[in-house]
MMTF fields as JSON, N, C-alpha, C and O atoms, coordinates in Angstrom:
{
  "mmtfVersion": "1.0.0",
  "mmtfProducer": "UNKNOWN",
  "numBonds": 471,
  "numAtoms": 472,
  "numGroups": 118,
  "numChains": 1,
  "numModels": 1,
  "chainsPerModel": [1],
  "groupsPerChain": [118],
  "chainIdList": ["A"],
  "bondAtomList": [4, 2, 8, 6, 12, 10, 16, 14, 20, 18, 24, 22, 28, 26, 32, 30, 36, 34, 40, 38, 44, 42, 48, 46, 52, 50, 56, 54, 60, 58, 64, 62, 68, 66, 72, 70, 76, 74, 80, 78, 84, 82, 88, 86, 92, 90, 96, 94, 100, 98, 104, 102, 108, 106, 112, 110, 116, 114, 120, 118, 124, 122, 128, 126, 132, 130, 136, 134, 140, 138, 144, 142, 148, 146, 152, 150, 156, 154, 160, 158, 164, 162, 168, 166, 172, 170, 176, 174, 180, 178, 184, 182, 188, 186, 192, 190, 196, 194, 200, 198, 204, 202, 208, 206, 212, 210, 216, 214, 220, 218, 224, 222, 228, 226, 232, 230, 236, 234, 240, 238, 244, 242, 248, 246, 252, 250, 256, 254, 260, 258, 264, 262, 268, 266, 272, 270, 276, 274, 280, 278, 284, 282, 288, 286, 292, 290, 296, 294, 300, 298, 304, 302, 308, 306, 312, 310, 316, 314, 320, 318, 324, 322, 328, 326, 332, 330, 336, 334, 340, 338, 344, 342, 348, 346, 352, 350, 356, 354, 360, 358, 364, 362, 368, 366, 372, 370, 376, 374, 380, 378, 384, 382, 388, 386, 392, 390, 396, 394, 400, 398, 404, 402, 408, 406, 412, 410, 416, 414, 420, 418, 424, 422, 428, 426, 432, 430, 436, 434, 440, 438, 444, 442, 448, 446, 452, 450, 456, 454, 460, 458, 464, 462, 468, 466],
  "bondOrderList": [1, 1, 1, 1, 1, 1, 1, 1, 1, 1, 1, 1, 1, 1, 1, 1, 1, 1, 1, 1, 1, 1, 1, 1, 1, 1, 1, 1, 1, 1, 1, 1, 1, 1, 1, 1, 1, 1, 1, 1, 1, 1, 1, 1, 1, 1, 1, 1, 1, 1, 1, 1, 1, 1, 1, 1, 1, 1, 1, 1, 1, 1, 1, 1, 1, 1, 1, 1, 1, 1, 1, 1, 1, 1, 1, 1, 1, 1, 1, 1, 1, 1, 1, 1, 1, 1, 1, 1, 1, 1, 1, 1, 1, 1, 1, 1, 1, 1, 1, 1, 1, 1, 1, 1, 1, 1, 1, 1, 1, 1, 1, 1, 1, 1, 1, 1, 1],
  "groupList": [{"groupName": "MET", "atomNameList": ["N", "CA", "C", "O"], "elementList": ["N", "C", "C", "O"], "formalChargeList": [0, 0, 0, 0], "bondAtomList": [1, 0, 2, 1, 3, 2], "bondOrderList": [1, 1, 2], "singleLetterCode": "M", "chemCompType": "L-PEPTIDE LINKING"}, {"groupName": "ILE", "atomNameList": ["N", "CA", "C", "O"], "elementList": ["N", "C", "C", "O"], "formalChargeList": [0, 0, 0, 0], "bondAtomList": [1, 0, 2, 1, 3, 2], "bondOrderList": [1, 1, 2], "singleLetterCode": "I", "chemCompType": "L-PEPTIDE LINKING"}, {"groupName": "LEU", "atomNameList": ["N", "CA", "C", "O"], "elementList": ["N", "C", "C", "O"], "formalChargeList": [0, 0, 0, 0], "bondAtomList": [1, 0, 2, 1, 3, 2], "bondOrderList": [1, 1, 2], "singleLetterCode": "L", "chemCompType": "L-PEPTIDE LINKING"}, {"groupName": "GLN", "atomNameList": ["N", "CA", "C", "O"], "elementList": ["N", "C", "C", "O"], "formalChargeList": [0, 0, 0, 0], "bondAtomList": [1, 0, 2, 1, 3, 2], "bondOrderList": [1, 1, 2], "singleLetterCode": "Q", "chemCompType": "L-PEPTIDE LINKING"}, {"groupName": "THR", "atomNameList": ["N", "CA", "C", "O"], "elementList": ["N", "C", "C", "O"], "formalChargeList": [0, 0, 0, 0], "bondAtomList": [1, 0, 2, 1, 3, 2], "bondOrderList": [1, 1, 2], "singleLetterCode": "T", "chemCompType": "L-PEPTIDE LINKING"}, {"groupName": "ASN", "atomNameList": ["N", "CA", "C", "O"], "elementList": ["N", "C", "C", "O"], "formalChargeList": [0, 0, 0, 0], "bondAtomList": [1, 0, 2, 1, 3, 2], "bondOrderList": [1, 1, 2], "singleLetterCode": "N", "chemCompType": "L-PEPTIDE LINKING"}, {"groupName": "LYS", "atomNameList": ["N", "CA", "C", "O"], "elementList": ["N", "C", "C", "O"], "formalChargeList": [0, 0, 0, 0], "bondAtomList": [1, 0, 2, 1, 3, 2], "bondOrderList": [1, 1, 2], "singleLetterCode": "K", "chemCompType": "L-PEPTIDE LINKING"}, {"groupName": "HIS", "atomNameList": ["N", "CA", "C", "O"], "elementList": ["N", "C", "C", "O"], "formalChargeList": [0, 0, 0, 0], "bondAtomList": [1, 0, 2, 1, 3, 2], "bondOrderList": [1, 1, 2], "singleLetterCode": "H", "chemCompType": "L-PEPTIDE LINKING"}, {"groupName": "ALA", "atomNameList": ["N", "CA", "C", "O"], "elementList": ["N", "C", "C", "O"], "formalChargeList": [0, 0, 0, 0], "bondAtomList": [1, 0, 2, 1, 3, 2], "bondOrderList": [1, 1, 2], "singleLetterCode": "A", "chemCompType": "L-PEPTIDE LINKING"}, {"groupName": "GLU", "atomNameList": ["N", "CA", "C", "O"], "elementList": ["N", "C", "C", "O"], "formalChargeList": [0, 0, 0, 0], "bondAtomList": [1, 0, 2, 1, 3, 2], "bondOrderList": [1, 1, 2], "singleLetterCode": "E", "chemCompType": "L-PEPTIDE LINKING"}, {"groupName": "TYR", "atomNameList": ["N", "CA", "C", "O"], "elementList": ["N", "C", "C", "O"], "formalChargeList": [0, 0, 0, 0], "bondAtomList": [1, 0, 2, 1, 3, 2], "bondOrderList": [1, 1, 2], "singleLetterCode": "Y", "chemCompType": "L-PEPTIDE LINKING"}, {"groupName": "SER", "atomNameList": ["N", "CA", "C", "O"], "elementList": ["N", "C", "C", "O"], "formalChargeList": [0, 0, 0, 0], "bondAtomList": [1, 0, 2, 1, 3, 2], "bondOrderList": [1, 1, 2], "singleLetterCode": "S", "chemCompType": "L-PEPTIDE LINKING"}, {"groupName": "VAL", "atomNameList": ["N", "CA", "C", "O"], "elementList": ["N", "C", "C", "O"], "formalChargeList": [0, 0, 0, 0], "bondAtomList": [1, 0, 2, 1, 3, 2], "bondOrderList": [1, 1, 2], "singleLetterCode": "V", "chemCompType": "L-PEPTIDE LINKING"}, {"groupName": "CYS", "atomNameList": ["N", "CA", "C", "O"], "elementList": ["N", "C", "C", "O"], "formalChargeList": [0, 0, 0, 0], "bondAtomList": [1, 0, 2, 1, 3, 2], "bondOrderList": [1, 1, 2], "singleLetterCode": "C", "chemCompType": "L-PEPTIDE LINKING"}, {"groupName": "GLY", "atomNameList": ["N", "CA", "C", "O"], "elementList": ["N", "C", "C", "O"], "formalChargeList": [0, 0, 0, 0], "bondAtomList": [1, 0, 2, 1, 3, 2], "bondOrderList": [1, 1, 2], "singleLetterCode": "G", "chemCompType": "PEPTIDE LINKING"}, {"groupName": "ARG", "atomNameList": ["N", "CA", "C", "O"], "elementList": ["N", "C", "C", "O"], "formalChargeList": [0, 0, 0, 0], "bondAtomList": [1, 0, 2, 1, 3, 2], "bondOrderList": [1, 1, 2], "singleLetterCode": "R", "chemCompType": "L-PEPTIDE LINKING"}, {"groupName": "PRO", "atomNameList": ["N", "CA", "C", "O"], "elementList": ["N", "C", "C", "O"], "formalChargeList": [0, 0, 0, 0], "bondAtomList": [1, 0, 2, 1, 3, 2], "bondOrderList": [1, 1, 2], "singleLetterCode": "P", "chemCompType": "L-PEPTIDE LINKING"}, {"groupName": "PHE", "atomNameList": ["N", "CA", "C", "O"], "elementList": ["N", "C", "C", "O"], "formalChargeList": [0, 0, 0, 0], "bondAtomList": [1, 0, 2, 1, 3, 2], "bondOrderList": [1, 1, 2], "singleLetterCode": "F", "chemCompType": "L-PEPTIDE LINKING"}, {"groupName": "ASP", "atomNameList": ["N", "CA", "C", "O"], "elementList": ["N", "C", "C", "O"], "formalChargeList": [0, 0, 0, 0], "bondAtomList": [1, 0, 2, 1, 3, 2], "bondOrderList": [1, 1, 2], "singleLetterCode": "D", "chemCompType": "L-PEPTIDE LINKING"}],
  "groupTypeList": [0, 1, 2, 3, 4, 5, 2, 6, 7, 1, 8, 4, 8, 9, 9, 10, 11, 9, 12, 2, 9, 5, 5, 9, 5, 12, 0, 12, 11, 13, 14, 15, 0, 14, 16, 0, 13, 4, 16, 12, 10, 11, 11, 0, 6, 9, 2, 9, 11, 9, 10, 16, 6, 12, 9, 17, 15, 18, 0, 2, 17, 18, 5, 16, 7, 8, 8, 12, 1, 15, 5, 2, 16, 9, 8, 15, 11, 17, 0, 14, 2, 16, 17, 12, 1, 10, 10, 6, 5, 14, 14, 1, 12, 8, 8, 4, 11, 11, 12, 3, 11, 6, 9, 3, 1, 6, 11, 1, 2, 18, 15, 9, 17, 4, 5, 14, 6, 18],
  "groupIdList": [1, 2, 3, 4, 5, 6, 7, 8, 9, 10, 11, 12, 13, 14, 15, 16, 17, 18, 19, 20, 21, 22, 23, 24, 25, 26, 27, 28, 29, 30, 31, 32, 33, 34, 35, 36, 37, 38, 39, 40, 41, 42, 43, 44, 45, 46, 47, 48, 49, 50, 51, 52, 53, 54, 55, 56, 57, 58, 59, 60, 61, 62, 63, 64, 65, 66, 67, 68, 69, 70, 71, 72, 73, 74, 75, 76, 77, 78, 79, 80, 81, 82, 83, 84, 85, 86, 87, 88, 89, 90, 91, 92, 93, 94, 95, 96, 97, 98, 99, 100, 101, 102, 103, 104, 105, 106, 107, 108, 109, 110, 111, 112, 113, 114, 115, 116, 117, 118],
  "secStructList": [7, 7, 7, 1, 1, 1, 1, 3, 3, 7, 7, 1, 2, 2, 2, 2, 2, 2, 2, 2, 2, 2, 7, 1, 3, 3, 3, 3, 3, 3, 3, 7, 1, 1, 6, 6, 6, 2, 2, 2, 2, 2, 2, 2, 2, 2, 2, 6, 6, 6, 7, 6, 6, 1, 3, 3, 3, 3, 3, 3, 6, 6, 1, 4, 4, 4, 2, 2, 2, 2, 6, 7, 4, 4, 4, 6, 6, 7, 7, 1, 1, 7, 3, 3, 3, 3, 3, 3, 6, 6, 3, 3, 3, 3, 3, 3, 3, 1, 7, 7, 7, 2, 2, 2, 2, 2, 2, 2, 2, 2, 2, 2, 7, 4, 4, 4, 7, 7],
  "xCoordList": [2.938, 4.11, 5.333, 5.525, 6.048, 7.135, 8.428, 8.373, 9.47, 10.736, 10.891, 10.377, 11.592, 11.837, 13.131, 14.162, 13.03, 14.129, 13.693, 12.516, 14.614, 14.29, 14.076, 14.089, 13.88, 13.686, 12.228, 11.484, 11.779, 10.384, 10.201, 11.108, 9.004, 8.703, 7.761, 7.017, 7.857, 6.958, 6.28, 6.974, 4.947, 4.219, 3.483, 3.286, 3.103, 2.239, 2.767, 3.555, 2.354, 2.716, 2.241, 2.908, 1.051, 0.564, 1.431, 1.673, 1.96, 2.883, 4.14, 4.687, 4.579, 5.908, 5.577, 6.409, 4.499, 4.21, 4.199, 4.805, 3.468, 3.34, 4.744, 5.029, 5.558, 6.911, 7.653, 8.251, 7.594, 8.363, 7.721, 8.413, 6.366, 5.694, 6.041, 6.172, 6.194, 6.259, 7.659, 7.812, 8.652, 10.003, 10.947, 10.876, 11.841, 12.727, 13.763, 14.015, 14.329, 15.489, 15.068, 14.726, 15.073, 14.693, 15.633, 16.206, 15.818, 16.652, 15.812, 15.416, 15.577, 14.704, 15.563, 16.156, 15.616, 16.24, 15.237, 14.44, 15.268, 14.217, 14.979, 15.809, 14.599, 15.362, 14.611, 13.397, 15.417, 14.986, 15.779, 16.609, 15.526, 16.293, 17.406, 17.377, 18.409, 19.493, 20.785, 20.818, 21.92, 23.267, 23.694, 24.57, 23.13, 23.535, 22.733, 23.224, 21.622, 20.708, 20.851, 20.875, 20.947, 20.954, 22.093, 21.876, 23.28, 24.338, 23.84, 24.134, 23.137, 22.631, 21.624, 21.74, 20.692, 19.692, 20.328, 19.955, 21.371, 22.0, 22.707, 22.612, 23.418, 24.042, 23.037, 23.295, 21.9, 20.858, 20.435, 20.359, 20.163, 19.679, 20.767, 20.425, 21.995, 23.099, 23.22, 23.559, 22.955, 23.105, 21.899, 22.051, 20.755, 19.547, 19.824, 19.347, 20.554, 20.747, 21.745, 21.71, 22.573, 23.579, 22.945, 23.441, 21.839, 21.177, 19.821, 18.984, 19.437, 18.024, 17.135, 15.911, 17.72, 16.877, 16.757, 16.358, 17.09, 16.971, 15.999, 16.163, 14.961, 14.081, 14.514, 14.558, 14.833, 15.358, 14.191, 13.474, 13.985, 12.841, 13.349, 14.322, 12.623, 12.779, 11.565, 10.475, 11.68, 10.522, 10.861, 11.969, 9.999, 10.209, 10.171, 9.187, 11.19, 11.355, 10.254, 9.81, 9.804, 8.849, 7.389, 6.457, 7.207, 5.847, 5.518, 6.294, 4.286, 3.877, 3.958, 4.251, 3.703, 3.854, 5.246, 5.429, 6.214, 7.641, 7.935, 9.05, 6.956, 7.176, 7.468, 8.031, 7.059, 7.398, 8.965, 9.506, 9.59, 11.072, 11.67, 12.478, 11.227, 11.825, 11.774, 12.678, 10.694, 10.541, 11.082, 10.873, 11.802, 12.447, 13.522, 14.294, 13.58, 14.69, 16.02, 16.851, 16.319, 17.599, 17.985, 19.155, 16.946, 17.247, 17.209, 17.313, 17.064, 16.899, 18.114, 17.987, 19.252, 20.433, 20.92, 22.005, 20.141, 20.593, 20.559, 19.635, 21.613, 21.69, 21.559, 21.25, 21.786, 21.81, 20.933, 20.654, 20.501, 19.674, 20.679, 21.772, 20.195, 18.993, 19.188, 20.303, 18.048, 17.996, 17.858, 16.906, 18.773, 18.737, 18.547, 19.363, 17.565, 17.229, 17.274, 16.713, 17.914, 17.958, 17.242, 17.505, 16.31, 15.396, 15.632, 15.79, 15.641, 15.596, 14.444, 14.351, 13.547, 12.302, 11.604, 11.155, 11.501, 10.75, 11.438, 10.918, 12.587, 13.339, 14.499, 15.176, 14.857, 16.009, 17.356, 17.591, 18.179, 19.482, 20.634, 21.736, 20.355, 21.33, 20.566, 19.45, 21.164, 20.659, 21.857, 22.842, 21.705, 22.784, 22.091, 20.909, 22.877, 22.396, 23.503, 24.676, 23.141, 23.989, 24.429, 24.016, 25.255, 25.714, 26.579, 27.397, 26.365, 27.107, 27.657, 26.954, 28.864, 29.369, 28.726, 28.089, 28.894, 28.356, 29.106, 28.469, 30.439, 31.087, 30.651, 30.624, 30.321, 29.784, 28.386, 28.088, 27.612, 26.338, 26.389, 25.647, 27.334, 27.607, 28.157, 27.794, 28.936, 29.51, 28.337, 28.289, 27.38, 26.245, 25.31, 24.769, 25.142, 24.301, 24.959, 24.264, 26.27, 26.95, 26.904, 26.668, 27.11, 27.132, 25.755, 25.635, 24.691, 23.336, 22.52, 21.673, 22.775, 22.009, 22.909, 22.947, 23.642, 24.691, 24.059, 24.758, 22.783, 22.2, 21.499, 20.81, 21.661, 21.044, 21.513, 20.837, 22.671, 23.244, 22.791, 22.728, 22.481, 22.258, 20.839, 20.442],
  "yCoordList": [13.549, 14.35, 13.294, 12.231, 13.695, 12.971, 13.814, 15.023, 13.162, 13.747, 13.966, 13.169, 15.036, 15.255, 14.477, 15.072, 13.208, 12.321, 11.456, 11.467, 10.72, 9.801, 8.391, 7.413, 8.309, 6.918, 6.802, 7.77, 5.486, 5.187, 5.712, 5.641, 6.226, 6.883, 5.994, 5.129, 6.267, 5.681, 6.957, 7.799, 7.096, 8.311, 8.015, 8.901, 6.765, 6.414, 5.242, 4.461, 5.092, 3.883, 2.597, 1.565, 2.663, 1.565, 1.097, -0.099, 2.146, 1.765, 1.148, 0.165, 1.759, 1.179, -0.306, -1.156, -0.667, -2.03, -2.925, -3.996, -2.432, -3.195, -3.42, -4.472, -2.366, -2.64, -3.742, -4.645, -3.637, -4.735, -6.069, -7.086, -6.116, -7.403, -8.084, -9.306, -7.247, -7.709, -7.794, -8.102, -7.516, -7.561, -8.124, -7.743, -9.037, -9.643, -8.618, -8.573, -7.847, -6.964, -5.492, -5.129, -4.671, -3.262, -2.394, -2.686, -1.209, -0.229, 1.118, 1.564, 1.707, 2.882, 4.04, 3.89, 5.135, 6.38, 7.42, 7.834, 7.845, 8.722, 10.034, 10.144, 11.003, 12.268, 13.491, 13.519, 14.406, 15.695, 15.976, 15.159, 17.104, 17.463, 18.401, 19.608, 17.785, 18.641, 18.025, 16.946, 18.697, 18.273, 16.977, 16.331, 16.514, 15.24, 14.101, 12.975, 14.359, 13.36, 13.111, 11.972, 14.216, 14.061, 13.151, 12.42, 13.123, 12.215, 10.708, 9.815, 10.471, 9.098, 8.772, 7.707, 9.609, 9.339, 9.021, 8.086, 9.93, 9.718, 8.355, 7.663, 7.955, 6.671, 5.582, 4.613, 5.66, 4.628, 4.455, 3.341, 5.59, 5.536, 4.832, 3.989, 5.164, 4.587, 3.039, 2.252, 2.682, 1.335, 0.359, -0.863, 0.944, 0.143, -0.86, -1.992, -0.495, -1.441, -2.583, -3.677, -2.305, -3.313, -4.325, -5.441, -3.92, -4.761, -4.896, -4.277, -5.678, -5.846, -6.537, -6.411, -7.239, -7.897, -7.117, -7.677, -5.85, -4.864, -3.804, -3.222, -3.523, -2.478, -1.173, -1.069, -0.176, 1.128, 2.112, 2.353, 2.688, 3.649, 4.813, 4.741, 5.852, 7.022, 7.381, 6.986, 8.142, 8.641, 10.018, 10.213, 10.92, 12.227, 12.242, 11.805, 12.719, 12.636, 13.415, 13.022, 14.474, 15.425, 14.904, 15.494, 13.881, 13.269, 12.515, 11.712, 12.859, 12.234, 10.74, 10.065, 10.185, 8.727, 8.078, 6.875, 9.033, 8.533, 8.207, 7.793, 8.38, 7.956, 6.434, 5.957, 5.709, 4.222, 4.036, 3.045, 4.919, 4.87, 5.669, 5.153, 6.939, 7.84, 7.188, 7.42, 6.36, 5.794, 4.431, 3.81, 3.948, 2.592, 2.572, 3.523, 1.541, 1.493, 1.683, 2.33, 1.099, 1.228, 2.636, 2.92, 3.561, 4.997, 5.887, 7.108, 5.293, 6.196, 7.074, 8.218, 6.581, 7.437, 8.201, 8.782, 8.172, 8.903, 10.34, 10.851, 11.081, 12.584, 13.264, 14.455, 12.543, 13.268, 12.569, 11.379, 13.274, 12.742, 12.362, 12.907, 11.425, 10.597, 9.427, 8.988, 8.931, 7.689, 6.636, 6.715, 5.644, 4.643, 3.265, 2.868, 2.593, 1.321, 0.197, 0.372, -0.88, -2.009, -3.195, -3.571, -3.758, -4.762, -6.024, -5.922, -7.15, -8.497, -9.293, -9.49, -9.751, -10.488, -9.708, -10.294, -8.396, -7.571, -7.233, -6.453, -7.814, -7.436, -6.628, -6.816, -5.676, -4.769, -5.51, -6.165, -5.367, -6.008, -4.968, -5.315, -3.737, -2.64, -1.317, -1.217, -0.326, 1.013, 1.92, 1.655, 3.063, 4.104, 5.447, 5.565, 6.494, 7.845, 8.746, 8.374, 9.916, 10.92, 10.482, 9.429, 11.269, 11.051, 9.789, 9.521, 9.031, 7.777, 7.824, 8.327, 7.341, 7.265, 6.096, 5.23, 6.081, 4.961, 3.628, 2.578, 3.686, 2.591, 2.061, 0.85, 2.952, 2.488, 1.794, 0.747, 2.391, 1.759, 0.409, -0.507, 0.306, -0.966, -1.976, -3.145, -1.671, -2.638, -3.183, -4.381, -2.316, -2.937, -3.771, -4.794, -3.302, -4.111, -5.473, -6.489, -5.528, -6.781, -7.618, -8.82, -7.086, -7.828, -8.405, -9.558, -7.57, -8.004, -8.711, -9.546, -8.373, -8.913, -9.559, -9.147, -10.637, -11.267, -11.709, -11.699, -12.086, -12.517, -11.342, -11.568, -10.156, -8.952, -8.59, -7.856, -9.089, -8.662, -9.57, -9.07, -10.807, -11.713, -11.57, -12.265],
  "zCoordList": [-7.053, -6.865, -7.339, -6.748, -8.369, -8.824, -9.143, -9.368, -9.144, -9.51, -11.033, -11.817, -11.459, -12.894, -13.301, -13.615, -13.28, -13.707, -14.927, -15.286, -15.556, -16.626, -16.084, -16.832, -14.771, -14.146, -14.051, -14.21, -13.763, -13.463, -11.99, -11.16, -11.737, -10.513, -9.577, -10.038, -8.33, -7.361, -6.752, -6.182, -6.872, -6.39, -5.043, -4.21, -4.884, -3.784, -3.017, -3.551, -1.764, -0.926, -1.615, -1.534, -2.314, -3.001, -4.091, -4.25, -4.939, -6.042, -5.418, -5.918, -4.309, -3.699, -3.328, -3.644, -2.722, -2.387, -3.609, -3.637, -4.648, -5.885, -6.595, -7.168, -6.503, -7.107, -6.327, -6.912, -4.977, -4.284, -4.372, -4.329, -4.5, -4.669, -5.982, -6.048, -7.066, -8.439, -9.067, -10.249, -8.253, -8.772, -7.726, -6.558, -8.137, -7.238, -6.714, -5.509, -7.544, -7.277, -7.473, -8.599, -6.496, -6.613, -5.985, -4.935, -6.683, -6.048, -6.113, -7.19, -4.959, -4.873, -4.281, -3.213, -4.96, -4.504, -4.165, -5.007, -2.945, -2.385, -2.067, -1.165, -2.908, -2.749, -3.388, -3.591, -3.652, -4.279, -5.606, -6.003, -6.267, -7.396, -6.926, -7.165, -6.234, -5.696, -6.033, -6.624, -5.664, -6.059, -5.46, -6.035, -4.304, -3.774, -4.5, -4.575, -4.982, -5.544, -7.024, -7.49, -7.759, -9.297, -9.752, -10.719, -9.156, -9.717, -9.429, -10.222, -8.363, -8.057, -9.197, -9.802, -9.492, -10.488, -11.869, -12.578, -12.195, -13.454, -13.512, -14.526, -12.434, -12.407, -12.517, -13.23, -11.862, -11.926, -13.378, -13.896, -14.022, -15.383, -16.273, -17.103, -16.101, -16.886, -16.585, -17.469, -15.427, -15.022, -15.387, -15.38, -15.689, -16.032, -17.154, -17.08, -18.154, -19.264, -18.861, -19.424, -17.934, -17.46, -16.506, -16.352, -15.864, -14.788, -15.155, -14.498, -16.193, -16.633, -15.579, -15.631, -14.659, -13.643, -12.345, -11.324, -12.368, -11.321, -11.749, -12.822, -10.929, -11.071, -10.447, -9.222, -11.247, -10.808, -10.659, -11.63, -9.463, -9.275, -8.431, -7.68, -8.622, -7.741, -7.032, -7.446, -5.936, -5.13, -4.575, -4.075, -4.641, -4.119, -2.54, -1.942, -1.93, -0.476, 0.197, 1.276, -0.374, 0.234, 0.047, 0.593, -0.667, -0.897, 0.447, 0.966, 0.954, 2.211, 2.098, 3.085, 0.897, 0.736, 0.891, 1.075, 0.794, 1.006, 2.44, 2.755, 3.345, 4.702, 4.817, 5.803, 3.768, 3.736, 3.647, 4.137, 3.073, 3.05, 4.271, 5.043, 4.39, 5.415, 6.855, 7.658, 7.177, 8.43, 8.64, 9.682, 7.614, 7.811, 8.889, 9.006, 9.651, 10.666, 10.13, 10.767, 8.858, 8.22, 7.809, 7.549, 7.748, 7.447, 8.619, 8.504, 9.731, 11.032, 11.219, 11.656, 10.909, 11.173, 9.861, 9.844, 8.861, 7.641, 7.869, 8.502, 7.339, 7.51, 6.187, 6.143, 5.075, 3.748, 2.757, 2.901, 1.769, 0.733, -0.51, -0.658, -1.318, -1.229, -0.316, -0.039, 0.147, 0.853, -0.257, -1.033, -0.367, -1.338, -0.675, 0.156, -1.007, -0.416, -1.527, -2.608, -1.245, -2.21, -1.543, -0.401, -2.348, -1.857, -2.772, -3.988, -2.133, -2.759, -2.15, -0.938, -3.08, -2.628, -1.542, -0.557, -1.696, -0.787, 0.533, 1.33, 0.751, 1.933, 1.746, 0.735, 2.653, 2.458, 2.67, 3.685, 1.69, 1.677, 1.848, 2.273, 1.517, 1.682, 1.735, 1.225, 2.341, 2.469, 2.572, 3.261, 1.804, 1.814, 1.838, 1.517, 2.239, 2.039, 1.506, 1.536, 1.023, 0.483, -0.877, -1.361, -1.498, -2.88, -2.944, -2.064, -4.011, -4.174, -5.573, -6.449, -5.871, -7.195, -7.962, -7.362, -9.252, -10.022, -9.589, -9.495, -9.333, -8.882, -7.482, -7.263, -6.568, -5.306, -5.548, -4.973, -6.365, -6.633, -7.258, -6.905, -8.248, -8.988, -7.952, -8.078, -7.01, -6.01, -5.206, -4.924, -4.827, -4.042, -4.943, -4.525, -6.185, -7.139, -7.331, -7.298, -7.53, -7.809, -6.6, -6.722, -5.427, -4.121, -3.804, -3.39, -4.007, -3.565, -4.614, -4.295, -5.892, -6.912, -8.019, -9.178, -7.526, -8.379, -9.744, -10.757, -9.782, -11.011, -11.739, -12.733, -11.278, -11.784, -13.129, -13.851, -13.502, -14.782, -15.926, -17.049, -15.757, -16.838, -17.34, -18.275]
}
């Protein structure tokens, strides 16, 4: 079960673990194909070329394997989709929910992954 986006997808908990283990900087958007999520996916796709050291991925919120994100303590209070989690060296450095502008996403990428642009 995957989203219909132009991003690389995470379909299983195993893939999720592999992505975190094999990449220093990771941004995962866990959502659906809805009005709050699609702008985030579009921004992520646009930002991929600006941040070559960041791995941009999506995951379908309704996939049972997405429990690895839905059940994170950082996501406990989230009320809207998508759940966006930023990881550095496998650890969570930022987490947001609901629609985010490209500028909001860039500010987090710049703050957390200062070397993500070079």
